[in-house]
C-alpha positions, 0 to 999 in steps of 0.5 A: 945400307951402303953409302956412295958418295958422288962428291966426298961433301956432294951428293950420295946414292944410299944403296940396299935399304928400303926407306919404308921399312925405316922407323924414323926413331931408329940409329939408321933414321938418325944415320940419314938425318946426318948423311943429308946433312953432309951431302946435301943431296940423298939418291935412293934407288929402287924404292916402291911407293905405290900410293902417295900416302907411302911415300909420305910416310917415309917423311918421318925419317927426315922431319915432319910434313905439317908443311901444307902445299898452297897447290890446288888441284888444277891442269898446267897445260901440260902439268897435273897437280892433284891431291889439294893442300895435302903435303903430297903433290902428285905431278904428271906431265905430258910433251909429245915433244920437246918443243911442244911446251919451251917453257919449263916450269922450275926451269931455272936455278931455284931454291924452293919455297925461299919466297914463302914466309911459311917456309921459314916459320915451319922450317920447310927446307927439305924437298922429297921427290920419287919418279912413280913414271920417267918421261922417254926422253930428257926430265933430268934434274941438275943440282948446284952445291951452294957451299961450294959457291961461297967457298970458291968466293975470294976472301976479300969478297967474303970478309966485304959481304959477311952482313948483307942480306938478300931478299927473295920473292916471286913477285914479277917471276913470269909474264901474263905472256908466259902463263897464257901460252906456257901453263894454258888458261884451263883450271890453273892452279891458282894458289901456286902460280898466283904469286909469280905473276907481273902485276895486279892488273895481270891477275885481273885479267887472268881472274877473267880467264878463270875465276879460281883466282882469288888471292889478290892479297898475296900481291903485297906480301909478294912485293916485300919478299923475305929477306936472308943473310946473303951467306947463309949458315946451316943450323947443322953443319955451320957452313955457309952457303951463298944463299942466291938464285937466278929465280928468286934473289931479287934485291941486296937489301941496303943497295940501291937497285942498280948497284944490287943488279951489279952484284948479284949478276957477279955473284950469280955468274961465278956461283954458275961457272965455279960451284959443284954441279950434278945432273941426276938422270931419273930412273924408275922408282928413285926416291931423292931428298935435297936441303934447300938452304945449300942446293939449288935445283932445275928441270930440264925439258922432257918428253913423254908421260910423267908422274912424279911424287913431291912434298915439301918437309920441316927440318925437326933437328933441334 
């Protein structure tokens, strides 16, 4: 095993290793878990996962797959999500041109599942992604280090905000117009998309289009959101992260909406301009894993066929 850090504390490539041959109870597995805590994102080239089952078997190195996706089999006008209610998503996308689908799902900074109560209940903080087939152009993934986002803040702000809490939710994330125009109306993956529509009325309109939308009870949960410390402390490293993103961080708990928006805009601007970033250029058979407690990411547009395996892994380290 060869460790090739991109930055001393952010992103590392792990070379000369076949993850399918690593037993979760060995010293190498323990080392990989420690490296994930240290570097936040690990990149493994030249892995060969021919099936979702092989991909899932690797997850035991880092945790367990007790988290079940809310994705049901469906078609997102260019994005297919299969393997319903399985730990593994098989994601495929096709677009002839960058402009064919100007909306990129996951194209804003976000932390996977930060709005989902199951994330907290099951410590489901790791995302693992594998490139079965890469697009002919584009399709890169960008990452941002939230620990550097915190450390670059002035000490005065760190002190002032040390007890602040931030609410994450996905309610109102996308408009009905974006849902129809950008994701289509054929066989929606309802469990996945429902929580990010604006209003109950819009969801009722979508129900008229596609009868798979049955989960209106989720609306109230998404309105409430989930509260986190603004400066989230990682349980393994004790590092603090500025736990916000432009997708799901909606309001600072104790402030009015106006005051909250002012501070969030300031913090998000600071995060965008002064944090460590990395752009991953995908290669075939590349597997990556990252920790959503300390990393935001976003998808960039692509052209051509693409197939990815994806799963969320529960952190079991005590």
